[in-house]
N, C-alpha and C positions, 0 to 999 in steps of 0.2 A: 421566370418569368421577374419583371425589376424590381429592385427595393423598393423604388418609389411608389408602385402599386399598394403598400404595404403601409407606409407612413409617408409625410410630407417630408420633403428633404427638407435639412435646417438652412435656414436663411442665413446673411452675413453675420445677425446681430447672435443669433445663436451658436452661430460657432465662433464668432466674437469671445460669448461666455464662455461656452467649454472650454477655449484656449486660457483663458482667464482661470477659471475655476483648475482645470490640471495643474499649472503652473504653482498656484495657491498650495493643492495638495502635495506637490511633492516639495515644495519650499518647504512644507509645515513638518513631513517625514525625514528630510534630510536635517532639519533643523532638531527634531527629536532625537534620531541615530546622534546627529552631534552630541546634544545633552549626555545621552547615555556613555559613548564611549570617554567624554569629560569626565563625568564624574566617575567611570570605574578608573583611570588613569591619576585618579588623585591620592596620595597619600592621607592614611587614615589612622586613627588612634584605636590598639585595641592592648587592652590589658595595661595599658601606662604607657604602653612607647609607640612609638609612628612610626607604620611599614608604608613601602611603598605601596604604587597602586598595582593593580592588576598586569598591568603592560608593561612592566617596570621587569628586564633581563633577568634578574636575580629569583623572579617568582618563574621562569621559562628554563631557566640555566639548566636546572638538574636531572630532570627528567625527559627534555626533549634531546640531551647530553646521550642520554644511557640507550646503547643499544638491547639491555635488557628490558628498557620500558618499551622500546617501539616491538620487541619479539611477543610480551604480554598484549601489547594491544592488538596486534597482528592472529595470536591465539584467538581474540576475544573477537574479533570481527569473524574469524576463520569460520568459529563456533557461531555466532548470528546467521553467518551465510548458509550453514551447512543446515541448521533446524528449518530455516525459510527455504531452502531448496526443495527438501525430503517431503515439508509443508506442503508444497505449491504444488507438487506432483501428485500428492494425497488428496488435495481440494480439488483439481481437475477431475481424479477417477469418481472423488465421491458426488463433483457436480454432476459429472455427466452421468451417474446411477441415479442420482435424485430428480433429475430432469427426465430422465427415461420413464420412471417408476411415477414420478406425478405427471405426467403426460397417458396414463395405462389406460386404456378406454374401460377396466375392471374397477369399479367403484372399492371392493375388498382390499385393491392393491393401493390405489391413488390415495382415499382417505387416510388410511393408518401412515402411509408414509405424509401426508402433506401433515398429518400431528406431529409426526417425527420432527421434519422440518422447521415448522413453526417454535417446536421448542428449540432445538439447537441453534434457531436463528435468535431468539430471544432471552437465552442464558447469555448471561458474561463470560468470554474469555477467559478471565483471569477467576470464576469461580468454575469453569470447565475444565481449569489445568490444577486447581488445589482439589478438586472432586476426584481426577484422575489419578492424582500421585496420592490421595491419600487412601483410594477403594483400591484403587488397580495397582499400587506399588510397582508403578513400573518405572521411577527414576524421574529427573529431573528433563533430562532431556527427549523421550518420550510423552509426557505428560504435556511438553511443548508441544512438540512436532501434532499429537493427535489430537490437542483441543484447535492448534490452528488449522488444521486440516478439514476436521469435522464443521465445526464453524463458516471458514471460507468456505469450504466446500458448497456447504447452503447454501450462502449467497450467491454464489456461482451457477449452483443448479438452479437457481430462480431466475439468473440472467440469460439460461438457455435455454429454459422455458419460455422465458419473453420472447427471444427469438425466434423459436418454433412458432407460436403463437402468430406471431407477424410474417410469416411464411403466406403468400398464396396457396389455398388450399390445392390450386391444380399441382403443385408440386407433390404432393402426396397421393390426390388421386392419379398421377402419372407414373408412379412409383407401384401403386395395387394395380394400372390397369398392365403393367407389364410382368404382373402374375408375381411380385414379391411380396414377401408378407409385410406386416404392420413392421415389428422390429427390424426387417432390413431394410425398409425406405424409410425408417428412423436414422439409423444407422449408416448409410448408404446417402442418403440423398441431403433429410433434413437438419442432421448433426450437424455435417460441414461446413451448413450454408450460415446456421445457427451461431455457429462457432466461430466462423469470418465477420458476421455481422455485428456479433458483441466483444470481440478479441478487445479493442479498447478498453471496454468495460473491465473484461474477466484479467487485463494488466494491470489496471487502475486497481483491481482490487486485490493483485499480488502484491504493489507498492504497500497498501495497506497490512498484509499480512508480514511482509518484514520489517513495518516497525512495531507491529505487535510483538515480535519477536522480543523488545525487551520488558514483555510480562515476566520474562524468562526468570528475573531478577528476584521476584517473589518467591519462586518455588525451589531457588537455588540454583538456577544453570548459569552455569559463566561465561554466559553471553557477553557482547560490548561493554552494555553500561556498568555490568557485575563489574566486572572485571577492571572497569576505568574508574566509577564513582564509588565502589568499596573497596576491592582488593589492594587496588595500587594508590588511591586516596590514603589507607590505613598504610602503606608503605612508606611513604613519601611526606604526608600528614597533611592538615589542612591549609597550609602555604601553598600548596599545590594545587587545591580542589577547583580554582576558577580555569587553571589551565588544563586540566584534565575533561574538566566539562566542554570546553570552547575545542581541546582535539575532538572528543566524542560527538561535540555538534557539527564541528564541519566532516567528520566523516560521515554522521547517518545522511546530513545533506548530501552527499555528491554519492553515495550509490542510488538514495531515494530520488534525487533529481535527474539521476542519469535513468532510472526506470520510469517517471515520470516525463520525460521526454521522449524517450519509446515509447508510452502510451500515447501522446501527441502526434507523433510520428503514422503513427496505426490507424489516430482518427482521421487524420487528416487524408493517408490514402483513402482510407473507408470509403470519406466526403466523397473524396473522386470518384472512388467506383461506381458512387449512387449515382454522381451526376452525369457521368460519360457511362450509361449501361453495355455501347455496343463495346466496351472493354473485356465485357465477361466473353465474348463472343471469340477473341483473338486468343483470348486465355484457355 
């Protein structure tokens, strides 16, 4: 269907106004960023003495030239990725179980699972970490992993349930007509299609899971932020606090933007399959 059927194509004036607005927004954003950089680069008074700006090399030299600093940062990043990886696997397993039980034809199974799922979704992740740490005494690592796995598993379970609900009823009926049980139909026919359809959403949720590992700072888990903004800042001093903040931000942006790029590519591939359904026959 042509896009012009849904709305009028913009004329010369509308396109000109759009270009002018885009240029104005870009100029304002660049001016704002320039002001921030200029402000941070200026020397400032602290305790009656003048200290150099945040971009002065004296504020960066000590940590960035110290191999032990990068070793500590690497261990913090490894702890973050380790917790995120285990929690992601757990979230996928929990999500499949939630979706399976949530779509059960038996109300005795479906209703309690729905209550548990809504409870987990409504509970703050940090509060869940603290609850697991204080009640189950699992330690900081497993408190982070279990809380992230349960919470994100509930979100993924709802996404999979929505994916199953969006499938044509003929998919289920075809499986049942072949002699498969309801469970076999879900696992062999419905779940693979729903997982493929909701994959971009699932990957995006895993990006959120990775960022939420920073909540481990509160429960004492030595993930990246606790390592840099707490442990290393205490060792090197407040003089290098901005340096540590900037390095931590750069690492998080690199990892999260990479995962977001993967999610966008999956979404683009998925939209290409939807627009060209004949590709399914080839696959």
